[in-house]
VEXDREN-2710 file (C-alpha; in Angstrom, 1 decimal):
% VEXDREN-2710
k/r/px/py/pz
1/MET/39.4/15.3/-16.5
2/ALA/35.6/16.5/-17.3
3/ASN/34.4/12.9/-16.6
4/LEU/36.3/12.6/-13.3
5/GLU/35.0/15.6/-11.7
6/SER/31.4/15.0/-12.8
7/HIS/31.9/11.2/-11.0
8/GLN/33.3/13.1/-8.3
9/ALA/30.7/15.0/-8.1
10/GLN/27.9/13.1/-8.1
11/PRO/28.3/11.4/-5.1
12/ALA/28.1/14.5/-3.1
13/GLN/24.8/15.5/-4.8
14/GLN/23.4/12.0/-3.8
15/GLN/24.0/12.6/-0.3
16/ALA/22.2/15.8/0.1
17/HIS/19.6/13.9/-0.9
18/GLN/19.3/10.9/1.5
19/PRO/15.9/10.3/3.0
20/ARG/16.1/11.2/6.6
21/TRP/16.1/7.2/8.0
22/ARG/16.4/4.3/6.3
23/ILE/14.7/0.9/6.4
24/ALA/17.7/-0.3/8.5
25/ASP/16.8/1.9/11.0
26/LEU/13.6/-0.5/12.1
27/ASP/13.7/-3.5/14.0
28/PHE/11.3/-5.8/12.2
29/SER/12.1/-8.4/15.0
30/ARG/10.6/-6.4/17.4
31/ILE/7.2/-6.5/16.2
32/ASP/4.9/-7.6/18.2
33/ARG/3.2/-10.2/16.3
34/GLN/0.8/-11.2/18.4
35/ARG/-1.3/-7.7/19.0
36/VAL/-1.6/-7.3/15.0
37/ARG/-1.4/-10.6/13.0
38/ASP/-5.0/-11.4/13.5
39/ASP/-6.4/-7.9/12.7
40/GLU/-8.0/-8.2/9.3
41/ASN/-8.3/-3.9/8.8
42/THR/-4.4/-3.4/9.5
43/PHE/-3.7/-6.0/6.9
44/TYR/-5.4/-4.4/4.4
45/LEU/-4.5/-0.3/5.6
46/VAL/-0.9/-1.2/5.2
47/THR/-1.1/-3.8/2.1
48/CYS/-2.9/-1.2/0.2
49/ALA/-0.5/1.7/1.2
50/SER/2.4/-0.2/0.5
51/PHE/1.0/-1.1/-3.1
52/VAL/0.5/2.5/-3.8
53/GLU/3.6/3.6/-2.3
54/SER/5.3/1.3/-4.3
55/GLY/3.8/2.8/-7.4
56/SER/4.9/6.2/-7.1
57/ASP/7.8/5.8/-9.5
58/LEU/4.8/6.1/-12.3
59/TYR/4.1/9.3/-11.3
60/THR/7.0/10.8/-10.2
61/HIS/8.0/10.1/-13.8
62/ASN/4.8/11.7/-15.4
63/LEU/5.4/15.2/-13.1
64/VAL/9.1/14.9/-13.8
65/ASP/7.4/15.1/-17.9
66/PHE/5.5/17.8/-16.7
67/PHE/7.8/19.6/-14.8
68/HIS/10.5/19.1/-17.5
69/ASP/11.0/23.1/-17.6
70/ASN/11.7/23.6/-14.2
71/GLU/15.0/21.7/-13.1
72/LYS/15.0/22.4/-9.6
73/VAL/11.9/20.9/-9.1
74/ALA/11.9/17.9/-11.9
75/ALA/15.6/17.3/-9.4
76/TRP/13.3/17.4/-6.3
77/LEU/10.7/15.0/-7.4
78/ARG/13.5/12.6/-9.3
79/GLU/16.4/12.5/-6.0
80/GLN/14.0/13.1/-3.4
81/TRP/10.4/12.5/-3.1
82/GLU/10.7/9.1/-5.5
83/VAL/13.5/8.1/-3.6
84/GLU/11.2/8.5/0.0
85/GLU/8.0/7.7/-1.5
86/LEU/9.9/4.4/-2.9
87/GLN/10.7/3.6/0.3
88/HIS/7.8/4.0/2.1
89/GLY/6.5/1.3/-0.1
90/ALA/9.4/-1.1/0.8
91/ALA/9.5/-0.6/4.5
92/LEU/5.6/-1.1/4.0
93/ARG/6.1/-4.4/1.9
94/ALA/9.3/-5.6/4.5
95/TYR/6.4/-5.0/7.6
96/VAL/3.7/-6.9/5.5
97/GLU/6.0/-10.2/4.6
98/HIS/7.2/-10.1/8.5
99/VAL/3.6/-10.5/10.1
100/TRP/1.7/-12.0/7.3
101/PRO/4.4/-14.2/5.5
102/GLU/2.0/-16.7/3.7
103/PHE/0.8/-13.3/1.7
104/ASP/2.5/-13.2/-1.9
105/TRP/3.0/-9.6/-1.8
106/GLN/4.6/-9.5/-5.0
107/GLN/2.8/-11.6/-7.0
108/ALA/-0.2/-9.2/-5.5
109/TYR/1.6/-6.2/-6.2
110/ASP/2.2/-7.3/-10.1
111/SER/-1.7/-7.9/-10.5
112/PHE/-2.2/-4.5/-8.6
113/LEU/0.2/-2.6/-10.6
114/ALA/-1.1/-4.2/-14.7
115/GLU/-4.4/-2.5/-13.3
116/TYR/-2.9/0.6/-11.5
117/ALA/-0.7/2.0/-14.7
118/ASP/-3.7/2.9/-16.0
119/TYR/-5.1/5.9/-13.7
120/CYS/-1.2/7.1/-14.1
121/LYS/-0.8/9.4/-17.3
122/VAL/0.2/12.4/-18.2
123/GLU/-2.9/13.2/-19.4
124/LEU/-4.7/12.6/-16.0
125/LEU/-2.2/15.5/-14.7
126/GLU/-4.1/19.4/-13.8
127/PRO/-4.2/21.5/-17.0
128/THR/-2.0/24.2/-15.4
129/LYS/1.3/23.2/-13.2
130/ALA/0.2/25.7/-10.4
131/LEU/-3.1/23.7/-10.3
132/GLU/-0.8/20.5/-10.6
133/MET/0.7/21.1/-7.4
134/ALA/-2.4/21.9/-5.8
135/ALA/-3.5/18.8/-6.5
136/ARG/0.1/17.6/-5.1
137/CYS/-1.0/19.3/-1.7
138/VAL/-3.6/17.6/-1.3
139/VAL/-2.6/14.5/-1.7
140/GLU/0.2/14.5/0.5
141/THR/-1.9/16.0/3.0
142/GLY/-4.2/13.2/3.2
143/THR/-1.5/10.9/3.1
144/ALA/0.1/12.5/6.3
145/THR/-3.0/12.9/7.9
146/TYR/-3.5/9.1/6.9
147/TYR/-0.2/8.0/8.5
148/ARG/-0.7/10.0/11.7
149/ALA/-3.5/7.9/12.3
150/LEU/-2.4/4.7/11.4
151/SER/0.3/5.7/13.9
152/ARG/-1.9/6.4/16.7
153/SER/-5.0/3.8/16.1
154/VAL/-2.7/0.7/16.3
155/GLN/-1.3/-1.1/18.7
156/GLU/1.9/-2.4/17.6
157/PRO/4.9/-0.7/18.4
158/VAL/7.3/-1.1/15.2
159/LEU/4.0/-0.2/12.6
160/GLN/3.5/2.9/14.8
161/GLU/7.1/4.3/14.9
162/LEU/7.2/3.4/10.8
163/ALA/3.9/5.1/10.3
164/ALA/4.9/8.4/12.1
165/ARG/8.1/8.2/10.1
166/ILE/6.0/8.3/6.8
167/SER/3.7/10.5/8.1
168/ASN/6.5/13.1/8.8
169/ASP/8.1/12.4/5.1
170/GLU/4.6/13.0/4.0
171/VAL/4.6/16.9/5.6
172/ASN/7.8/17.8/4.3
173/HIS/6.6/17.1/0.6
174/TYR/3.7/18.9/1.2
175/LYS/5.8/21.8/2.2
176/HIS/8.0/21.5/-0.8
177/PHE/4.8/21.3/-2.9
178/TYR/2.9/24.3/-0.9
179/GLN/6.0/26.1/-1.8
180/TYR/6.5/25.5/-5.9
181/PHE/2.5/26.3/-5.8
182/ARG/3.0/29.6/-4.7
183/GLN/5.8/30.0/-7.3
184/TYR/3.7/29.1/-10.3
185/ARG/0.4/30.8/-8.8
186/ARG/2.4/33.9/-9.3
187/ARG/3.7/32.8/-12.4
188/GLU/0.6/32.0/-13.9
189/GLY/-1.8/34.3/-12.2
190/ILE/-4.1/31.5/-11.2
191/GLY/-7.4/32.9/-9.1
192/ARG/-9.0/31.5/-6.2
193/SER/-11.9/30.4/-7.5
194/ARG/-9.9/27.8/-10.0
195/VAL/-7.5/27.1/-6.9
196/LEU/-10.3/25.8/-5.1
197/GLY/-11.9/24.0/-7.3
198/THR/-8.8/21.9/-8.1
199/LEU/-8.7/22.1/-4.0
200/SER/-12.7/20.5/-3.7
201/ARG/-12.3/18.1/-6.4
202/ARG/-9.0/16.3/-6.1
203/THR/-10.5/16.3/-1.8
204/LEU/-13.5/14.7/-3.0
205/GLU/-12.3/12.2/-5.2
206/MET/-8.7/11.7/-3.6
207/ARG/-7.3/8.5/-5.1
208/ASN/-11.1/6.8/-4.7
209/GLU/-9.2/4.7/-7.6
210/ASP/-6.1/3.8/-6.3
211/ALA/-7.3/2.4/-2.9
212/ASP/-10.2/0.9/-5.0
213/CYS/-7.9/-0.7/-7.0
214/ALA/-5.3/-1.5/-4.0
215/ILE/-7.9/-3.2/-2.0
216/ARG/-9.1/-5.4/-4.3
217/HIS/-6.0/-6.8/-5.6
218/ALA/-5.1/-7.5/-1.8
219/LEU/-8.1/-9.5/-0.8
220/LYS/-8.3/-11.5/-4.1
221/PHE/-4.4/-12.5/-2.9
222/ARG/-5.5/-12.8/0.2
223/ASP/-7.9/-15.0/-0.1
224/ASN/-5.5/-17.0/-2.3
225/ALA/-3.3/-17.7/0.6
226/ARG/-6.2/-18.5/3.3
227/ARG/-7.3/-21.0/0.8
228/ARG/-3.8/-22.8/0.2
229/ARG/-4.0/-22.9/4.3
230/ARG/-7.3/-24.0/4.5
231/LEU/-6.1/-26.9/2.1
232/PHE/-2.9/-27.4/3.9
233/LYS/-4.4/-28.1/7.3
234/ARG/-7.4/-30.5/5.4
235/THR/-5.1/-32.4/3.7
236/GLU/-3.2/-32.8/7.5
237/ARG/-6.4/-33.8/9.2
238/ALA/-6.9/-36.4/6.0
239/HIS/-3.4/-38.1/6.7
240/GLU/-4.3/-38.0/10.3
241/CYS/-7.5/-40.2/10.0
242/HIS/-5.6/-42.3/7.6
243/ARG/-3.3/-43.6/10.2
244/ALA/-5.7/-43.5/12.9
245/HIS/-8.3/-45.7/11.0
246/GLN/-4.7/-48.0/10.0
247/PHE/-4.2/-48.4/13.6
248/ASP/-7.5/-49.2/14.7
249/ALA/-7.5/-52.1/11.5
250/GLY/-4.3/-53.1/13.4
251/HIS/-1.7/-51.6/10.7
252/GLY/1.1/-50.0/11.7
253/LEU/2.7/-47.0/10.0
254/GLU/4.8/-49.5/8.1
255/ASP/2.1/-51.5/6.4
256/ALA/1.4/-50.3/2.7
257/HIS/-1.6/-51.9/2.7
258/ALA/-4.3/-50.1/4.2
259/PRO/-8.2/-50.5/4.2
260/ALA/-10.7/-49.5/1.1
261/GLY/-12.0/-47.9/4.0
262/ALA/-9.4/-45.6/4.7
263/ALA/-8.5/-44.4/1.5
264/SER/-12.1/-44.0/0.4
265/GLN/-12.3/-41.4/4.2
266/GLY/-9.3/-39.6/3.4
267/ALA/-10.3/-39.0/0.0
268/ASN/-13.8/-37.8/1.1
269/LEU/-12.0/-35.1/3.7
270/GLY/-9.5/-34.1/1.1
271/ALA/-12.6/-33.1/-1.4
272/ILE/-14.5/-31.5/1.1
273/SER/-16.2/-28.5/-0.9
274/TYR/-14.9/-24.8/0.1
275/PRO/-17.7/-22.3/0.2
276/PRO/-18.1/-19.2/-2.6
277/THR/-15.1/-17.1/-0.5
278/ASP/-14.7/-15.6/-4.2
279/ALA/-18.3/-14.8/-4.7
280/LEU/-18.5/-13.2/-1.5
281/ARG/-15.9/-11.2/-1.2
282/VAL/-16.7/-9.2/-4.7
283/PHE/-20.3/-9.0/-3.4
284/ALA/-18.5/-7.6/-0.2
285/LEU/-16.6/-5.1/-1.9
286/LYS/-18.8/-4.4/-4.4
287/THR/-21.9/-3.5/-1.9
288/ASN/-19.4/-2.1/1.4
289/THR/-21.4/-4.7/3.6
290/ASN/-17.9/-6.4/4.9
291/PRO/-17.1/-5.1/8.0
292/ALA/-13.0/-5.8/7.4
293/ILE/-13.9/-3.4/4.1
294/CYS/-16.3/-1.2/5.4
295/SER/-13.3/0.1/8.3
296/VAL/-10.5/0.2/5.5
297/LEU/-12.5/2.8/3.4
298/GLY/-13.7/4.5/6.3
299/ARG/-10.4/5.2/7.2
300/PHE/-9.5/6.1/3.7
301/PHE/-12.8/9.0/4.0
302/VAL/-11.3/10.0/7.5
303/TYR/-8.0/11.2/6.3
304/ARG/-9.8/12.9/3.3
305/THR/-12.3/15.2/5.1
306/ALA/-9.3/16.1/7.3
307/THR/-7.5/17.4/5.0
308/ILE/-10.1/19.8/4.0
309/PHE/-9.4/21.8/6.9
310/SER/-5.7/21.9/6.1
311/ILE/-5.7/23.0/2.7
312/THR/-7.7/26.1/3.3
313/LYS/-5.2/28.7/3.6
314/MET/-4.2/27.9/-0.5
315/VAL/-6.7/29.8/-1.4
316/ARG/-6.4/33.2/0.5
END
Protein backbone atom coordinates (compact mmCIF):
# COMPACT_ATOMS: atom_id res chain seq x y z
CA MET A 1 0.00 0.00 0.00
CA ALA A 2 2.83 2.39 0.87
CA ASN A 3 4.52 1.72 -2.46
CA LEU A 4 1.24 2.29 -4.28
CA GLU A 5 0.69 5.58 -2.50
CA SER A 6 4.20 6.72 -3.30
CA HIS A 7 3.69 5.91 -6.98
CA GLN A 8 0.38 7.78 -6.97
CA ALA A 9 1.94 10.79 -5.30
CA GLN A 10 4.89 10.94 -7.66
CA PRO A 11 2.98 12.11 -10.78
CA ALA A 12 1.33 14.87 -8.77
CA GLN A 13 4.74 16.03 -7.56
CA GLN A 14 6.14 15.95 -11.08
CA GLN A 15 3.13 17.83 -12.38
CA ALA A 16 3.87 20.66 -9.97
CA HIS A 17 7.28 21.18 -11.59
CA GLN A 18 6.40 21.05 -15.28
CA PRO A 19 8.13 23.72 -17.39
CA ARG A 20 6.00 26.71 -18.28
CA TRP A 21 6.49 25.89 -21.96
CA ARG A 22 7.60 22.94 -24.06
CA ILE A 23 9.65 22.51 -27.20
CA ALA A 24 6.48 21.33 -28.93
CA ASP A 25 5.11 24.86 -28.44
CA LEU A 26 7.66 26.10 -30.98
CA ASP A 27 6.81 25.67 -34.65
CA PHE A 28 10.20 25.10 -36.25
CA SER A 29 8.54 24.82 -39.66
CA ARG A 30 7.98 28.59 -39.41
CA ILE A 31 11.71 29.34 -39.33
CA ASP A 32 12.63 31.93 -41.95
CA ARG A 33 15.94 30.37 -42.93
CA GLN A 34 16.77 33.13 -45.39
CA ARG A 35 17.02 35.60 -42.52
CA VAL A 36 19.41 33.54 -40.43
CA ARG A 37 21.06 30.85 -42.55
CA ASP A 38 24.09 32.97 -43.56
CA ASP A 39 24.37 34.86 -40.25
CA GLU A 40 27.61 33.57 -38.72
CA ASN A 41 27.17 35.58 -35.54
CA THR A 42 23.79 34.04 -34.84
CA PHE A 43 25.12 30.55 -35.54
CA TYR A 44 27.84 30.91 -32.90
CA LEU A 45 25.57 32.65 -30.39
CA VAL A 46 22.89 29.97 -30.56
CA THR A 47 25.25 27.00 -30.83
CA CYS A 48 27.45 28.07 -27.93
CA ALA A 49 24.40 28.70 -25.77
CA SER A 50 23.02 25.26 -26.66
CA PHE A 51 26.27 23.62 -25.52
CA VAL A 52 26.39 25.36 -22.15
CA GLU A 53 22.67 24.88 -21.44
CA SER A 54 22.86 21.19 -22.37
CA GLY A 55 25.64 20.72 -19.81
CA SER A 56 23.56 22.18 -16.98
CA ASP A 57 23.17 18.79 -15.33
CA LEU A 58 26.85 18.96 -14.32
CA TYR A 59 26.23 22.15 -12.36
CA THR A 60 22.99 20.78 -10.96
CA HIS A 61 24.68 17.73 -9.46
CA ASN A 62 27.32 19.93 -7.85
CA LEU A 63 24.73 22.30 -6.41
CA VAL A 64 22.52 19.49 -5.14
CA ASP A 65 25.52 18.01 -3.31
CA PHE A 66 26.43 21.44 -1.95
CA PHE A 67 22.90 22.10 -0.65
CA HIS A 68 22.13 18.52 0.37
CA ASP A 69 21.09 19.62 3.88
CA ASN A 70 18.26 21.78 2.50
CA GLU A 71 15.73 19.49 0.83
CA LYS A 72 13.62 22.39 -0.43
CA VAL A 73 16.53 23.93 -2.31
CA ALA A 74 17.83 20.57 -3.54
CA ALA A 75 14.37 19.54 -4.78
CA TRP A 76 13.90 22.82 -6.65
CA LEU A 77 17.31 22.43 -8.30
CA ARG A 78 16.59 18.88 -9.40
CA GLU A 79 12.93 19.13 -10.35
CA GLN A 80 12.64 22.58 -11.87
CA TRP A 81 15.93 24.37 -12.48
CA GLU A 82 17.69 21.42 -14.14
CA VAL A 83 14.61 20.42 -16.13
CA GLU A 84 14.18 23.91 -17.56
CA GLU A 85 17.88 24.45 -18.24
CA LEU A 86 18.14 21.17 -20.14
CA GLN A 87 15.02 22.10 -22.09
CA HIS A 88 16.74 25.32 -23.09
CA GLY A 89 19.65 23.32 -24.43
CA ALA A 90 17.39 20.90 -26.31
CA ALA A 91 15.37 23.71 -27.89
CA LEU A 92 18.47 25.60 -28.98
CA ARG A 93 19.92 22.40 -30.39
CA ALA A 94 16.74 21.78 -32.37
CA TYR A 95 16.99 25.28 -33.80
CA VAL A 96 20.61 24.78 -34.84
CA GLU A 97 19.81 21.47 -36.50
CA HIS A 98 16.90 22.99 -38.41
CA VAL A 99 18.87 25.94 -39.74
CA TRP A 100 22.34 24.41 -40.12
CA PRO A 101 21.71 20.66 -40.67
CA GLU A 102 25.24 20.09 -42.00
CA PHE A 103 26.69 20.95 -38.58
CA ASP A 104 27.25 17.80 -36.51
CA TRP A 105 25.87 19.13 -33.24
CA GLN A 106 26.21 15.90 -31.25
CA GLN A 107 29.84 15.34 -32.18
CA ALA A 108 30.70 18.96 -31.45
CA TYR A 109 28.87 18.82 -28.11
CA ASP A 110 30.62 15.60 -27.08
CA SER A 111 33.95 17.27 -27.77
CA PHE A 112 32.88 20.36 -25.82
CA LEU A 113 31.60 18.32 -22.86
CA ALA A 114 34.85 16.39 -22.50
CA GLU A 115 36.63 19.67 -21.76
CA TYR A 116 33.76 21.49 -20.09
CA ALA A 117 33.42 18.84 -17.36
CA ASP A 118 36.70 20.07 -15.85
CA TYR A 119 35.12 23.48 -15.25
CA CYS A 120 32.20 22.03 -13.28
CA LYS A 121 33.59 20.85 -9.96
CA VAL A 122 32.27 21.21 -6.44
CA GLU A 123 35.54 22.69 -5.23
CA LEU A 124 35.04 25.63 -7.60
CA LEU A 125 31.86 26.73 -5.81
CA GLU A 126 31.86 29.62 -3.33
CA PRO A 127 33.00 28.93 0.24
CA THR A 128 29.57 29.49 1.81
CA LYS A 129 26.01 28.77 0.72
CA ALA A 130 25.01 32.43 0.85
CA LEU A 131 27.87 33.44 -1.41
CA GLU A 132 27.13 30.61 -3.83
CA MET A 133 23.54 31.80 -4.07
CA ALA A 134 24.86 35.30 -4.77
CA ALA A 135 27.03 33.86 -7.53
CA ARG A 136 24.02 32.04 -8.97
CA CYS A 137 22.13 35.35 -9.04
CA VAL A 138 24.92 36.88 -11.11
CA VAL A 139 24.82 34.03 -13.61
CA GLU A 140 21.03 33.99 -13.93
CA THR A 141 20.83 37.76 -14.33
CA GLY A 142 23.52 37.62 -16.98
CA THR A 143 21.89 34.84 -18.97
CA ALA A 144 18.47 36.51 -18.77
CA THR A 145 20.00 39.69 -20.16
CA TYR A 146 21.85 37.74 -22.83
CA TYR A 147 18.76 35.99 -24.15
CA ARG A 148 16.71 39.17 -23.98
CA ALA A 149 19.35 40.95 -26.06
CA LEU A 150 19.44 38.03 -28.49
CA SER A 151 15.66 38.11 -28.85
CA ARG A 152 15.70 41.80 -29.67
CA SER A 153 18.70 41.74 -32.00
CA VAL A 154 17.79 38.90 -34.38
CA GLN A 155 15.27 39.20 -37.21
CA GLU A 156 14.12 35.58 -37.33
CA PRO A 157 10.70 35.21 -35.59
CA VAL A 158 11.08 31.68 -34.17
CA LEU A 159 14.46 32.50 -32.62
CA GLN A 160 13.01 35.71 -31.22
CA GLU A 161 10.28 33.71 -29.53
CA LEU A 162 12.64 31.02 -28.26
CA ALA A 163 15.14 33.50 -26.81
CA ALA A 164 12.34 35.46 -25.11
CA ARG A 165 10.95 32.28 -23.52
CA ILE A 166 14.38 31.32 -22.19
CA SER A 167 14.97 34.83 -20.86
CA ASN A 168 11.70 34.71 -18.91
CA ASP A 169 12.73 31.37 -17.41
CA GLU A 170 16.08 32.81 -16.35
CA VAL A 171 14.38 35.74 -14.64
CA ASN A 172 12.25 33.28 -12.69
CA HIS A 173 15.35 31.31 -11.74
CA TYR A 174 16.99 34.49 -10.51
CA LYS A 175 14.03 35.18 -8.23
CA HIS A 176 14.41 31.76 -6.60
CA PHE A 177 18.16 32.11 -6.14
CA TYR A 178 17.73 35.60 -4.73
CA GLN A 179 15.15 34.37 -2.21
CA TYR A 180 17.49 31.57 -1.10
CA PHE A 181 20.39 34.03 -0.97
CA ARG A 182 18.55 36.26 1.50
CA GLN A 183 17.71 33.30 3.70
CA TYR A 184 21.28 32.03 3.80
CA ARG A 185 22.70 35.51 4.26
CA ARG A 186 20.63 36.02 7.40
CA ARG A 187 21.61 32.58 8.64
CA GLU A 188 25.33 33.00 7.99
CA GLY A 189 25.60 36.68 8.84
CA ILE A 190 27.55 37.46 5.67
CA GLY A 191 28.56 41.12 5.48
CA ARG A 192 28.29 43.48 2.55
CA SER A 193 31.96 43.42 1.71
CA ARG A 194 32.04 39.66 1.17
CA VAL A 195 28.87 39.74 -0.89
CA LEU A 196 30.19 42.61 -2.98
CA GLY A 197 33.47 40.77 -3.47
CA THR A 198 31.65 37.71 -4.81
CA LEU A 199 29.40 39.77 -7.04
CA SER A 200 32.30 41.75 -8.47
CA ARG A 201 34.48 38.73 -9.10
CA ARG A 202 31.74 36.62 -10.66
CA THR A 203 30.60 39.53 -12.82
CA LEU A 204 34.09 40.12 -14.18
CA GLU A 205 34.77 36.46 -14.86
CA MET A 206 31.21 35.58 -15.83
CA ARG A 207 31.67 32.14 -17.30
CA ASN A 208 34.52 33.27 -19.54
CA GLU A 209 35.76 29.70 -19.66
CA ASP A 210 32.28 28.49 -20.66
CA ALA A 211 32.03 30.84 -23.63
CA ASP A 212 35.62 30.31 -24.70
CA CYS A 213 35.28 26.52 -24.56
CA ALA A 214 31.97 26.52 -26.44
CA ILE A 215 33.21 28.86 -29.16
CA ARG A 216 36.35 26.83 -29.81
CA HIS A 217 34.45 23.58 -30.27
CA ALA A 218 31.70 25.18 -32.35
CA LEU A 219 34.37 26.78 -34.52
CA LYS A 220 36.27 23.54 -34.97
CA PHE A 221 33.28 21.49 -36.12
CA ARG A 222 31.81 24.36 -38.13
CA ASP A 223 35.01 24.34 -40.19
CA ASN A 224 34.77 20.57 -40.59
CA ALA A 225 31.25 20.90 -41.99
CA ARG A 226 32.36 23.61 -44.39
CA ARG A 227 35.32 21.53 -45.52
CA ARG A 228 33.08 18.55 -46.27
CA ARG A 229 30.68 20.77 -48.19
CA ARG A 230 33.51 22.31 -50.25
CA LEU A 231 34.93 18.87 -50.95
CA PHE A 232 31.55 17.66 -52.17
CA LYS A 233 31.13 20.67 -54.46
CA ARG A 234 34.63 20.32 -55.87
CA THR A 235 34.11 16.63 -56.48
CA GLU A 236 30.90 17.44 -58.33
CA ARG A 237 32.71 20.02 -60.44
CA ALA A 238 35.45 17.51 -61.20
CA HIS A 239 32.90 14.99 -62.42
CA GLU A 240 31.15 17.63 -64.52
CA CYS A 241 34.44 18.62 -66.14
CA HIS A 242 35.24 14.97 -66.71
CA ARG A 243 31.88 14.36 -68.41
CA ALA A 244 32.19 17.55 -70.47
CA HIS A 245 35.62 16.49 -71.67
CA GLN A 246 34.22 13.11 -72.69
CA PHE A 247 31.52 14.75 -74.79
CA ASP A 248 34.03 17.15 -76.34
CA ALA A 249 36.18 14.17 -77.31
CA GLY A 250 33.20 12.47 -78.96
CA HIS A 251 32.47 10.00 -76.16
CA GLY A 252 29.07 9.48 -74.56
CA LEU A 253 28.43 8.99 -70.86
CA GLU A 254 27.99 5.28 -71.57
CA ASP A 255 31.56 5.00 -72.86
CA ALA A 256 33.73 3.57 -70.10
CA HIS A 257 36.96 4.45 -71.93
CA ALA A 258 37.57 8.06 -71.02
CA PRO A 259 40.59 9.89 -72.47
CA ALA A 260 43.63 10.04 -70.26
CA GLY A 261 43.45 13.83 -70.25
CA ALA A 262 40.01 13.82 -68.72
CA ALA A 263 41.08 11.56 -65.89
CA SER A 264 44.09 13.70 -65.13
CA GLN A 265 41.99 16.87 -65.30
CA GLY A 266 39.47 15.46 -62.85
CA ALA A 267 42.25 14.31 -60.55
CA ASN A 268 43.85 17.76 -60.56
CA LEU A 269 40.54 19.46 -59.75
CA GLY A 270 39.84 17.04 -56.92
CA ALA A 271 43.33 17.50 -55.50
CA ILE A 272 43.14 21.28 -55.16
CA SER A 273 44.60 22.12 -51.75
CA TYR A 274 42.50 24.00 -49.22
CA PRO A 275 43.67 27.08 -47.35
CA PRO A 276 44.97 26.43 -43.83
CA THR A 277 41.55 27.14 -42.30
CA ASP A 278 42.27 25.57 -38.91
CA ALA A 279 45.48 27.53 -38.44
CA LEU A 280 43.78 30.78 -39.39
CA ARG A 281 40.86 30.09 -37.08
CA VAL A 282 43.09 29.27 -34.14
CA PHE A 283 45.10 32.43 -34.73
CA ALA A 284 41.94 34.53 -35.01
CA LEU A 285 40.53 33.03 -31.82
CA LYS A 286 43.71 33.67 -29.84
CA THR A 287 44.10 37.24 -31.10
CA ASN A 288 40.39 38.09 -31.28
CA THR A 289 40.84 39.43 -34.80
CA ASN A 290 38.09 37.40 -36.46
CA PRO A 291 35.05 39.69 -36.83
CA ALA A 292 32.51 36.94 -36.15
CA ILE A 293 34.26 35.80 -32.99
CA CYS A 294 34.79 39.35 -31.82
CA SER A 295 31.08 40.00 -32.25
CA VAL A 296 30.13 36.91 -30.25
CA LEU A 297 32.51 37.75 -27.42
CA GLY A 298 31.34 41.35 -27.56
CA ARG A 299 27.75 40.35 -26.94
CA PHE A 300 28.81 38.20 -24.01
CA PHE A 301 30.58 41.29 -22.64
CA VAL A 302 27.41 43.36 -23.07
CA TYR A 303 25.28 41.01 -21.01
CA ARG A 304 28.03 40.78 -18.40
CA THR A 305 28.17 44.58 -18.09
CA ALA A 306 24.39 44.86 -17.86
CA THR A 307 24.47 42.45 -14.95
CA ILE A 308 26.39 44.93 -12.80
CA PHE A 309 23.40 47.28 -12.73
CA SER A 310 20.93 44.50 -11.93
CA ILE A 311 22.55 43.05 -8.81
CA THR A 312 23.48 46.13 -6.79
CA LYS A 313 20.43 45.70 -4.55
CA MET A 314 21.96 42.49 -3.20
CA VAL A 315 24.49 44.41 -1.11
CA ARG A 316 22.03 46.87 0.40
